[in-house]
PyMOL commands that place a pseudoatom at each C-alpha (Angstrom):
pseudoatom trace, name=CA, resn=MET, resi=1, chain=A, elem=C, hetatm=0, pos=[19.138, 10.959, 11.348]
pseudoatom trace, name=CA, resn=ALA, resi=2, chain=A, elem=C, hetatm=0, pos=[15.719, 11.300, 9.693]
pseudoatom trace, name=CA, resn=ILE, resi=3, chain=A, elem=C, hetatm=0, pos=[14.268, 8.284, 7.924]
pseudoatom trace, name=CA, resn=VAL, resi=4, chain=A, elem=C, hetatm=0, pos=[11.298, 8.178, 5.563]
pseudoatom trace, name=CA, resn=LEU, resi=5, chain=A, elem=C, hetatm=0, pos=[9.566, 4.824, 5.288]
pseudoatom trace, name=CA, resn=GLN, resi=6, chain=A, elem=C, hetatm=0, pos=[6.888, 4.288, 2.649]
pseudoatom trace, name=CA, resn=PHE, resi=7, chain=A, elem=C, hetatm=0, pos=[4.604, 1.295, 2.216]
pseudoatom trace, name=CA, resn=ASP, resi=8, chain=A, elem=C, hetatm=0, pos=[2.535, 0.687, -0.908]
pseudoatom trace, name=CA, resn=PHE, resi=9, chain=A, elem=C, hetatm=0, pos=[-0.007, -2.103, -0.886]
pseudoatom trace, name=CA, resn=LYS, resi=10, chain=A, elem=C, hetatm=0, pos=[-2.978, -3.148, -2.973]
pseudoatom trace, name=CA, resn=HIS, resi=11, chain=A, elem=C, hetatm=0, pos=[-6.344, -2.389, -1.454]
pseudoatom trace, name=CA, resn=LYS, resi=12, chain=A, elem=C, hetatm=0, pos=[-9.720, -3.086, -3.044]
pseudoatom trace, name=CA, resn=GLY, resi=13, chain=A, elem=C, hetatm=0, pos=[-11.612, -0.599, -0.896]
pseudoatom trace, name=CA, resn=PRO, resi=14, chain=A, elem=C, hetatm=0, pos=[-13.541, 0.898, 0.721]
pseudoatom trace, name=CA, resn=TRP, resi=15, chain=A, elem=C, hetatm=0, pos=[-12.162, 4.369, 0.076]
pseudoatom trace, name=CA, resn=GLY, resi=16, chain=A, elem=C, hetatm=0, pos=[-12.453, 7.871, 1.524]
pseudoatom trace, name=CA, resn=LYS, resi=17, chain=A, elem=C, hetatm=0, pos=[-14.150, 8.425, 4.877]
pseudoatom trace, name=CA, resn=VAL, resi=18, chain=A, elem=C, hetatm=0, pos=[-15.200, 4.783, 5.206]
pseudoatom trace, name=CA, resn=LYS, resi=19, chain=A, elem=C, hetatm=0, pos=[-11.581, 3.660, 4.832]
pseudoatom trace, name=CA, resn=ALA, resi=20, chain=A, elem=C, hetatm=0, pos=[-10.381, 6.312, 7.275]
pseudoatom trace, name=CA, resn=ASN, resi=21, chain=A, elem=C, hetatm=0, pos=[-12.918, 5.233, 9.897]
pseudoatom trace, name=CA, resn=ASN, resi=22, chain=A, elem=C, hetatm=0, pos=[-12.051, 1.552, 9.436]
pseudoatom trace, name=CA, resn=LEU, resi=23, chain=A, elem=C, hetatm=0, pos=[-8.306, 2.174, 9.861]
pseudoatom trace, name=CA, resn=LYS, resi=24, chain=A, elem=C, hetatm=0, pos=[-8.502, 4.697, 12.718]
pseudoatom trace, name=CA, resn=THR, resi=25, chain=A, elem=C, hetatm=0, pos=[-7.554, 2.246, 15.493]
pseudoatom trace, name=CA, resn=HIS, resi=26, chain=A, elem=C, hetatm=0, pos=[-4.612, 0.933, 13.466]
pseudoatom trace, name=CA, resn=ALA, resi=27, chain=A, elem=C, hetatm=0, pos=[-3.399, 4.446, 12.657]
pseudoatom trace, name=CA, resn=GLU, resi=28, chain=A, elem=C, hetatm=0, pos=[-3.589, 5.485, 16.311]
pseudoatom trace, name=CA, resn=SER, resi=29, chain=A, elem=C, hetatm=0, pos=[-1.550, 2.452, 17.414]
pseudoatom trace, name=CA, resn=ILE, resi=30, chain=A, elem=C, hetatm=0, pos=[1.256, 3.371, 15.003]
pseudoatom trace, name=CA, resn=THR, resi=31, chain=A, elem=C, hetatm=0, pos=[1.673, 6.748, 16.705]
pseudoatom trace, name=CA, resn=ARG, resi=32, chain=A, elem=C, hetatm=0, pos=[2.680, 4.996, 19.950]
pseudoatom trace, name=CA, resn=GLU, resi=33, chain=A, elem=C, hetatm=0, pos=[5.824, 3.491, 18.402]
pseudoatom trace, name=CA, resn=PRO, resi=34, chain=A, elem=C, hetatm=0, pos=[9.066, 4.761, 20.007]
pseudoatom trace, name=CA, resn=GLY, resi=35, chain=A, elem=C, hetatm=0, pos=[10.615, 7.617, 18.032]
pseudoatom trace, name=CA, resn=PHE, resi=36, chain=A, elem=C, hetatm=0, pos=[7.563, 8.072, 15.848]
pseudoatom trace, name=CA, resn=ILE, resi=37, chain=A, elem=C, hetatm=0, pos=[7.057, 11.690, 14.738]
pseudoatom trace, name=CA, resn=TRP, resi=38, chain=A, elem=C, hetatm=0, pos=[4.349, 11.806, 12.051]
pseudoatom trace, name=CA, resn=LYS, resi=39, chain=A, elem=C, hetatm=0, pos=[2.571, 9.878, 9.315]
pseudoatom trace, name=CA, resn=ILE, resi=40, chain=A, elem=C, hetatm=0, pos=[0.822, 10.642, 6.038]
pseudoatom trace, name=CA, resn=TRP, resi=41, chain=A, elem=C, hetatm=0, pos=[-1.864, 8.327, 4.691]
pseudoatom trace, name=CA, resn=THR, resi=42, chain=A, elem=C, hetatm=0, pos=[-2.534, 8.449, 0.969]
pseudoatom trace, name=CA, resn=GLU, resi=43, chain=A, elem=C, hetatm=0, pos=[-4.833, 6.487, -1.287]
pseudoatom trace, name=CA, resn=ASN, resi=44, chain=A, elem=C, hetatm=0, pos=[-5.148, 5.910, -4.997]
pseudoatom trace, name=CA, resn=SER, resi=45, chain=A, elem=C, hetatm=0, pos=[-8.255, 3.948, -5.949]
pseudoatom trace, name=CA, resn=LYS, resi=46, chain=A, elem=C, hetatm=0, pos=[-7.017, 3.625, -9.552]
pseudoatom trace, name=CA, resn=THR, resi=47, chain=A, elem=C, hetatm=0, pos=[-3.946, 1.526, -8.732]
for i in range(1, 47): cmd.bond("trace and resi %d" % i, "trace and resi %d" % (i + 1))
show_as sticks, trace
zoom trace
């Protein structure tokens, strides 16, 4: 069974490449979770 899990949370910045670099270690650790297949990171600086 496929499951899609989405998290939305408020974030005051930084955005773009700075944000991506700051969260790289966290993103890499998520990929080591059992059964994990893929992830998509999105951002919306206006919300």
